[in-house]
VEXLO-444975 format. One record per residue (C-alpha): residue number from 1; residue in one letter; x, y, z. Coordinates in steps of 0.02 Angstrom, whole numbers, plus 50000, padded with zeros to 5 digits. Layout:
! VEXLO-444975
 resi resn     X     Y     Z
  NUM    A     X     Y     Z
...
//
This chain:
! VEXLO-444975
 resi resn     X     Y     Z
    1    M 49976 50798 50793
    2    E 49912 50931 50891
    3    H 49827 50832 51059
    4    P 49649 50886 51149
    5    T 49649 50995 51322
    6    H 49584 50939 51450
    7    D 49432 51030 51427
    8    E 49401 50978 51251
    9    V 49386 50811 51269
   10    V 49253 50825 51421
   11    A 49155 50960 51295
   12    F 49193 50783 51170
   13    L 49108 50670 51278
   14    V 48963 50795 51342
   15    R 48928 50808 51133
   16    Q 48936 50625 51114
   17    T 48872 50534 51232
   18    G 48770 50682 51311
   19    E 48831 50662 51465
   20    T 48969 50741 51557
   21    P 49134 50621 51598
   22    T 49179 50569 51762
   23    D 49342 50526 51840
   24    L 49419 50576 51663
   25    E 49628 50536 51659
   26    P 49743 50528 51544
   27    L 49821 50375 51481
   28    T 50003 50341 51416
   29    G 50066 50209 51299
   30    G 50010 50289 51135
   31    A 50156 50347 51014
   32    W 50054 50431 50882
   33    S 49879 50458 50964
   34    S 49830 50526 51141
   35    A 49698 50438 51255
   36    W 49585 50484 51397
   37    G 49510 50371 51540
   38    F 49334 50385 51596
   39    R 49161 50343 51668
   40    T 48975 50380 51598
   41    G 48877 50284 51737
   42    T 48951 50139 51781
   43    D 49051 50109 51607
   44    E 49218 50123 51607
   45    L 49296 50174 51446
   46    V 49436 50230 51352
   47    V 49415 50392 51215
   48    R 49573 50391 51088
   49    F 49617 50543 50973
   50    G 49724 50507 50829
   51    P 49759 50547 50640
   52    E 49695 50412 50534
   53    R 49519 50345 50575
   54    S 49549 50174 50506
   55    W 49660 50138 50627
   56    Y 49512 50109 50743
   57    E 49393 50031 50619
   58    A 49527 49912 50635
   59    D 49517 49879 50829
   60    Q 49311 49905 50792
   61    M 49347 49721 50669
   62    A 49475 49645 50779
   63    A 49353 49640 50910
   64    A 49264 49484 50813
   65    F 49421 49385 50870
   66    S 49400 49407 51036
   67    A 49441 49247 51150
   68    P 49504 49210 51309
   69    D 49680 49200 51277
   70    L 49658 49351 51164
   71    P 49552 49476 51248
   72    I 49502 49631 51126
   73    P 49393 49766 51197
   74    G 49259 49796 51111
   75    V 49245 49961 51014
   76    R 49075 50072 51059
   77    D 49084 50205 50919
   78    V 49209 50269 50786
   79    G 49213 50422 50698
   80    T 49297 50603 50647
   81    T 49291 50745 50750
   82    S 49238 50916 50712
   83    T 49433 50977 50700
   84    G 49471 50812 50597
   85    L 49552 50709 50720
   86    A 49480 50538 50711
   87    Y 49426 50454 50886
   88    A 49355 50304 50945
   89    I 49259 50261 51112
   90    S 49302 50083 51186
   91    V 49296 49987 51326
   92    R 49430 50005 51469
   93    R 49549 49864 51525
   94    H 49650 49857 51671
   95    G 49837 49780 51695
   96    G 50024 49799 51679
   97    F 50119 49845 51521
   98    L 50174 49666 51449
   99    E 50350 49765 51408
  100    D 50360 49833 51589
  101    T 50370 49619 51674
  102    P 50514 49621 51777
  103    V 50678 49500 51756
  104    E 50638 49412 51897
  105    H 50452 49369 51828
  106    A 50495 49323 51671
  107    A 50449 49140 51703
  108    A 50283 49178 51755
  109    V 50229 49285 51615
  110    A 50337 49179 51479
  111    P 50173 49047 51451
  112    T 50062 49194 51440
  113    L 50139 49246 51316
  114    T 50136 49078 51233
  115    R 49968 49044 51240
  116    L 49940 49231 51167
  117    L 50018 49186 51031
  118    V 49945 48999 51014
  119    A 49778 49099 51006
  120    L 49870 49222 50885
  121    S 49890 49064 50784
  122    R 49714 48978 50802
  123    V 49592 49121 50738
  124    P 49508 49044 50582
  125    A 49538 49103 50431
  126    R 49473 49081 50221
  127    P 49609 49025 50097
  128    D 49574 49162 50033
  129    T 49587 49310 50165
  130    P 49685 49456 50103
  131    V 49866 49486 50188
  132    M 49788 49651 50246
  133    W 49639 49610 50323
  134    H 49565 49788 50367
  135    P 49569 49966 50294
  136    A 49740 50037 50398
  137    G 49866 49967 50272
  138    P 49911 49960 50067
  139    P 49857 49805 49999
  140    V 49980 49671 49978
  141    S 49956 49515 49861
  142    S 50064 49387 49986
  143    W 50140 49373 50158
  144    R 50323 49338 50068
  145    E 50283 49522 49955
  146    L 50251 49609 50116
  147    V 50414 49552 50220
  148    L 50495 49591 50055
  149    G 50420 49766 50034
  150    R 50478 49819 50203
  151    L 50629 49802 50155
  152    V 50597 49950 50036
  153    D 50573 50156 50058
  154    D 50433 50159 50028
  155    P 50339 50358 49999
  156    R 50166 50279 50061
  157    H 50213 50254 50236
  158    R 50192 50346 50392
  159    V 50397 50345 50398
  160    Q 50506 50348 50237
  161    G 50646 50448 50139
  162    W 50771 50348 50247
  163    R 50859 50247 50119
  164    A 50957 50373 50046
  165    A 51041 50424 50225
  166    M 51101 50243 50267
  167    D 51183 50216 50076
  168    A 51258 50385 50130
  169    D 51327 50307 50270
  170    P 51464 50171 50194
  171    E 51463 50054 50346
  172    L 51262 50070 50370
  173    A 51251 50032 50154
  174    V 51367 49882 50205
  175    L 51247 49826 50351
  176    A 51101 49845 50240
  177    T 51154 49757 50095
  178    A 51206 49633 50208
  179    V 50998 49607 50306
  180    C 50929 49624 50137
  181    D 51031 49492 50058
  182    R 50979 49362 50217
  183    V 50803 49418 50220
  184    R 50792 49365 50026
  185    A 50883 49201 50033
  186    L 50773 49150 50163
  187    I 50618 49225 50120
  188    D 50570 49045 50037
  189    A 50556 48969 50208
  190    C 50412 49084 50267
  191    P 50253 49006 50233
  192    E 50080 49095 50157
  193    R 50002 49065 50305
  194    R 49849 49166 50387
  195    D 49871 49169 50544
  196    L 49817 49329 50661
  197    V 49967 49432 50671
  198    H 49951 49588 50788
  199    G 50123 49659 50736
  200    D 50154 49756 50893
  201    L 50135 49652 51045
  202    L 50241 49783 51154
  203    H 50239 49967 51145
  204    G 50092 49962 51266
  205    N 49979 49872 51155
  206    V 49977 49724 51277
  207    L 49904 49707 51448
  208    V 49940 49576 51583
  209    S 49871 49541 51753
  210    T 49938 49577 51919
  211    D 50004 49410 51954
  212    L 50054 49398 51755
  213    R 49953 49247 51744
  214    Q 49799 49320 51608
  215    I 49803 49440 51470
  216    E 49684 49566 51501
  217    A 49682 49651 51344
  218    V 49758 49657 51159
  219    I 49743 49844 51089
  220    S 49780 49942 50934
  221    W 49772 49838 50790
  222    K 49827 49953 50641
  223    L 49983 49849 50606
  224    S 49896 49699 50625
  225    L 49927 49577 50472
  226    R 49875 49377 50407
  227    G 50039 49294 50382
  228    D 50148 49190 50505
  229    F 50109 49201 50664
  230    L 50311 49190 50708
  231    Y 50334 49367 50645
  232    D 50243 49406 50846
  233    A 50372 49303 50922
  234    A 50507 49365 50821
  235    W 50435 49551 50875
  236    C 50460 49501 51057
  237    S 50640 49438 51025
  238    V 50693 49592 50929
  239    W 50624 49708 51054
  240    G 50673 49612 51221
  241    P 50864 49634 51224
  242    V 50877 49818 51180
  243    F 50739 49887 51284
  244    Y 50639 49781 51390
  245    P 50737 49663 51520
  246    G 50604 49551 51570
  247    I 50536 49503 51385
  248    A 50726 49465 51334
  249    A 50738 49329 51472
  250    I 50574 49246 51371
  251    D 50642 49143 51229
  252    P 50464 49154 51151
  253    L 50523 49036 50999
  254    S 50570 48894 51079
  255    D 50421 48910 51191
  256    L 50311 48887 51041
  257    L 50398 48723 50991
  258    R 50351 48655 51162
  259    D 50164 48717 51121
  260    R 50074 48548 51116
  261    T 49948 48634 51010
  262    L 50077 48671 50888
  263    L 50146 48522 50867
  264    R 49988 48423 50793
  265    D 49995 48571 50661
  266    A 50125 48479 50561
  267    D 50160 48635 50452
  268    A 50156 48800 50600
  269    L 50326 48738 50644
  270    T 50408 48663 50476
  271    D 50579 48803 50451
  272    A 50542 48882 50634
  273    A 50696 48947 50675
  274    S 50752 49009 50502
  275    R 50581 49110 50467
  276    H 50593 49167 50666
  277    H 50774 49242 50588
  278    C 50705 49313 50438
  279    Y 50586 49421 50532
  280    E 50706 49468 50669
  281    L 50825 49536 50537
  282    Q 50674 49625 50427
  283    I 50583 49700 50606
  284    A 50773 49764 50661
  285    F 50796 49827 50483
  286    T 50628 49924 50462
  287    H 50676 50019 50646
  288    L 50848 50055 50576
  289    G 50745 50138 50445
  290    W 50632 50225 50571
  291    S 50769 50293 50702
  292    L 50886 50378 50514
  293    Q 50722 50442 50471
  294    T 50712 50523 50662
  295    W 50887 50534 50700
  296    D 50840 50468 50854
  297    Q 51019 50428 50902
  298    R 50973 50302 51059
  299    H 50838 50198 50940
  300    L 50978 50214 50781
  301    E 51147 50166 50883
  302    A 51041 50016 50984
  303    T 50972 49954 50811
  304    I 51155 49927 50727
  305    G 51209 49854 50851
  306    L 51046 49723 50860
  307    L 51048 49721 50665
  308    T 51226 49659 50687
  309    E 51221 49522 50851
  310    I 51073 49444 50741
  311    L 51144 49430 50586
  312    D 51319 49363 50632
  313    R 51207 49259 50772
  314    G 51109 49179 50623
  315    P 50950 49074 50652
  316    V 50896 49011 50865
  317    D 50984 48873 50896
  318    V 50809 48780 50944
  319    S 50910 48571 50895
  320    P 50878 48515 51068
  321    I 50702 48537 51108
  322    G 50699 48427 50930
//
C-alpha cells in the first residue's frame, strides 16, 4: 500500500474537517496502515489510512465496549478517500506500548494486563453472538471451527500460499503435523465462550500510562473475535519469549488463575492450561505460515524454535496455584 505524504494528509484533513490541522505528525505502530496525529482546535485526533474500510468499522463498533480497564478511543469518522484508501478519524490517546515494558518493570505492568484481560472477558454477549462480530473477517459457525480453521492455508486470508513451502521442507512438515495433531487433540477442551477477544494485544495496539498501572487505550480491533478470553493471554505468552522480554517476564495465565472475578465464574478457568496450550500452538503455527509466505528469515527461525519449545513443553504447569 502506498502511504499518503504529509502534504496529501493536510489536504485531505482540510477537505474532511474544514480546518487546517496543526501539530501534524506521523505515528508509529501500524504494520498494514499509516497514522498521523493532529489537532483541530482543542481536539487531539488521529487519522489512519489503510486498505480495508471494514478494519475501521470494527474500531467504530468496538468503542461501545469501552470501560475503565478497557478504554477504547471513539471513532468520529470512517470512509474512503478519493484515491481509494480507507480512512478513520479517532480520538487520540497517549502512552507507551505495552510490549515495550522493560523487564525490570514487569511486576508493575502484570496486574494492569490482568485487569485488561478480565475486562475483555466481562464484556456482555448474547448467546447468539457470532464469533466474527464485525465486518472485518469471514464468518465462522463456532469458536472451535475458527481455531482449527487457522491451521489451514486459506486463500481468503491476506497471508496465504504458505502450505506448499511448509510441506516441501521435511523438518517443517514433521513439525507442522505434530502441532496440528496436538491442537486437534486439545480442541474439545476449548469452550464455546463468547468473551471479547482482541486478537492482537501486542504490536502497538495497547497504550499504558507512564507508571504502567493503567491502560490508556486499546486500538486496532480488526482481528477481534468473540470466543475464549484465554486466547489473548496465550497471545502474550507466545510473543513475549521471542520478541518482548518485558512481557516474557509476566505469566498471564497464572495471574488470571488468581483473579477473584474469574474464580467466581465456575466455567471460566476449567481446563485453562490445556486451552492456553492449544491457543499458543495455533498462534505460533499461524505465524510460521506468515513467515514462510514473506520469507522473513528472522521470524521464521524464531517461530520454528518457539513452536518446537511449546510443543515439547506442553501445557503450562499451574498445579501450585490450585
